[in-house]
Residue, then its C-alpha position, 0 to 999 in steps of 0.5 A: m960254807k962258801n958258794k963257789f961259781l963256775g962261769i962258762d963261755y960256750g963256743d962251738k969248738r972251745v968252752g972257756l971256764s972261770l971260777a969265783e968264790d962268793k962275791g968274786p973276783a972271778l978268775p980265768f980257769k981253763i978251756l975245754q974242747n967242745t966234745k961229746k963228753l963236755i957235760q961229763d967234763i963239766q960235771e967232773i970239774i963241779d965235783q973236784e972244785y965243789i961248785s955250787e952254781v954254774v953261770v952261762g953267758l947268753p949271746h944276745s944280738f944287739s937287735g934283741q932278736e934270737n940268733e942261731r948262736l943264742i939258740i945253740t947256747k940255750n940248747f946247751i943250757k937245757k942239757l946242763q939243767d937236765n944233767l946237773e944237780i946244781k943251779v944253772a944261771t944265765v947272764d947276758e954276755q954281749l961284748t965280753s970277747k970284744l972287751y978283752e980283744k980291745m984290751g989286747v988279750t988274744k991268748d985263751i980269750d975263751k976263759h977270759s970271756a968266761t971271767a967277764i961273764l961270771d964277774t957280770y953275774l956276781s955284780q948283778n946278784d950282789s946280795 
């Protein structure tokens, strides 16, 4: 059976999602609103799409120091790990949104950022 991945670009208001099977490519999927039922919404997508692994982008600062955004995202990842029964992996997401903005993508940038996050993870974990 193929592995299916869900990429997540976590934000305060919106959460971008992307999907990929085995070695990709990752494709933009959808944007969820960041509400109290976000984990439940993600679990429903995992069940509907038969996801075997979740990949969340970590927003490291250029200096390498922990910033508020990174701490917030790590707290979200902990909630995912505590509530989901599948692997939750992380990948450095530096510049994913900026990359798409430079390419002129402004609409639904969150799911495009999630796509870049998932593509980065898949390329780094090519076995």
